[in-house]
C-alpha positions as CSV (number, residue, x, y, z in Angstrom):
1,M,53.3,48.9,66.1
2,K,51.8,45.9,67.6
3,Q,54.1,46.3,70.6
4,S,52.6,49.6,71.2
5,F,49.2,48.8,70.9
6,F,50.1,45.1,73.3
7,L,51.1,47.3,75.6
8,L,48.5,49.2,76.0
9,K,45.7,46.0,76.2
10,I,48.3,44.8,79.5
11,L,48.1,48.6,81.5
12,F,44.9,48.4,80.9
13,C,43.8,45.2,81.6
14,L,45.9,46.0,84.8
15,L,44.4,49.2,85.6
16,I,41.0,47.5,85.3
17,Y,42.5,44.3,87.6
18,W,43.8,47.3,90.2
19,L,40.1,49.4,90.1
20,T,37.8,45.9,90.6
21,N,40.0,45.5,93.6
22,W,40.3,48.3,95.1
23,F,36.3,48.6,94.8
24,M,35.4,46.1,96.5
25,N,37.5,46.4,98.6
26,F,36.6,50.7,98.6
27,S,36.2,50.1,102.8
28,V,39.5,50.5,103.3
29,Q,40.6,53.4,102.4
30,I,45.4,54.6,101.7
31,W,46.4,57.3,100.3
32,I,49.7,55.7,98.9
33,H,47.3,53.7,97.0
34,Y,46.0,57.1,94.8
35,C,49.0,58.0,94.7
36,L,50.1,54.1,92.5
37,T,46.9,54.9,90.2
38,A,47.4,57.7,89.6
39,V,51.0,55.9,88.1
40,F,48.1,53.7,86.2
41,V,46.3,55.9,84.9
42,S,48.9,57.9,84.0
43,N,50.5,56.0,82.5
44,L,47.9,54.3,80.4
45,L,47.5,57.9,78.8
46,N,51.4,58.6,78.5
47,Q,51.5,54.9,76.4
48,T,48.2,56.0,74.7
49,I,49.2,58.9,73.8
50,R,52.7,57.3,72.4
51,F,50.8,54.7,70.1
52,F,48.9,57.9,68.2
53,L,51.9,59.6,67.8
54,I,53.5,57.0,66.5
55,Q,50.0,56.3,63.8
56,K,51.1,60.2,63.2
57,M,54.0,59.9,62.2
58,I,54.1,56.6,59.6
59,E,50.9,59.3,58.3
60,T,53.2,62.3,58.1
61,D,56.8,64.2,58.9
62,N,54.4,67.2,61.0
63,T,54.4,65.6,64.7
64,Y,55.1,67.8,66.5
65,T,52.5,69.0,68.8
66,F,52.3,65.6,68.8
67,S,56.2,65.4,70.3
68,I,55.5,68.6,72.8
69,I,52.3,67.1,74.5
70,S,53.9,63.6,74.6
71,T,57.3,64.9,76.3
72,I,54.7,66.3,78.1
73,F,53.1,64.0,79.5
74,S,55.9,61.9,79.9
75,L,57.3,64.3,82.6
76,F,53.8,65.1,84.4
77,S,53.5,60.3,84.4
78,E,57.4,59.9,85.3
79,I,56.9,62.7,88.7
80,I,54.0,61.0,89.1
81,F,56.3,57.5,89.2
82,Y,59.4,58.6,91.2
83,A,56.8,60.8,93.3
84,T,55.0,57.4,95.2
85,L,58.7,55.4,94.9
86,L,59.7,58.2,97.3
87,F,56.9,57.9,99.1
88,C,57.3,54.0,99.8
89,A,60.4,54.6,100.5
90,K,59.5,56.5,103.5
91,G,56.9,53.7,104.3
92,W,53.9,56.1,103.9
93,C,50.8,54.1,104.2
94,V,52.9,50.9,104.6
95,V,55.0,51.1,108.1
96,R,54.1,55.2,109.1
97,D,50.8,55.9,109.2
98,T,51.7,59.6,108.0
99,I,54.0,61.6,106.4
100,S,54.4,65.7,107.1
101,V,53.5,68.0,104.5
102,K,57.4,68.8,104.0
103,E,58.6,65.0,102.7
104,I,55.5,64.7,100.8
105,I,56.9,68.7,99.0
106,L,60.9,67.4,99.2
107,C,59.1,64.2,97.6
108,L,56.7,65.8,94.6
109,T,60.5,68.0,94.2
110,Y,63.0,65.9,94.0
111,S,61.8,64.5,91.5
112,T,59.9,66.7,90.0
113,L,63.6,68.6,89.2
114,F,65.0,65.4,89.0
115,M,62.5,64.3,85.3
116,I,63.1,68.0,84.1
117,F,66.4,67.9,84.4
118,R,66.8,64.3,82.9
119,I,64.5,65.8,80.4
120,L,66.1,68.4,79.1
121,A,69.6,66.2,78.9
122,E,68.4,64.3,76.3
123,N,66.7,67.3,74.2
124,I,69.6,69.7,74.4
125,V,72.4,68.2,72.4
126,S,75.1,70.9,72.3
127,G,76.3,73.8,73.0
128,A,77.5,75.0,76.5
129,W,73.4,74.7,77.6
130,A,74.5,71.4,77.1
131,I,76.7,70.8,80.1
132,V,74.8,72.9,82.0
133,V,72.1,71.0,81.8
134,I,74.1,67.4,82.8
135,I,75.2,69.3,85.9
136,L,72.5,70.2,86.8
137,A,70.9,67.4,85.5
138,L,73.6,64.6,87.7
139,I,72.8,66.7,90.9
140,S,69.0,65.9,90.8
141,I,69.6,62.6,90.8
142,I,72.1,62.7,93.9
143,L,69.9,64.2,94.9
144,F,66.7,62.3,94.4
145,I,69.1,59.1,95.4
146,R,70.7,60.2,98.8
147,E,66.8,60.8,99.7
148,L,66.5,57.6,98.1
149,L,68.3,56.1,100.6
150,K,67.7,58.0,103.3
151,S,64.1,57.3,103.5
152,I,64.5,53.4,103.1
153,N,66.8,53.7,105.6
154,N,64.3,55.5,108.3
155,A,61.6,53.0,107.3
156,H,61.4,51.1,110.2
157,L,58.7,49.8,112.4
């Protein structure tokens, strides 16, 4: 419990530092900065919801609503994180000024597929569907890693 609250404090301080630095240098607008800010904000929201989920679990056994909300926020937070990771691997705003709409859609698609099947694999315990979901999760992570490695190899000055 104390660790969760400590993590929230650290994330909040990092976000304040990040935003302060950004506003002090607001004349420089870099798109990847928006993505990194979205990673910070979504992670802070995700951890805040988890904190309240833990609080609710201590008080009562009925945490169904918070569990669903936590899973949804976790999904969006991790999609943003992994999409930003792919954007950075492509060298967007670092060695390349722009990336195509196709590349953006591919990054978002691979990240979304990877996270959806990972969360489904975590929540489906047994049965024939579990095997199908695990196979789809493996395929999605292979696609994600392939895109990551391809992006790293193609990002050059």
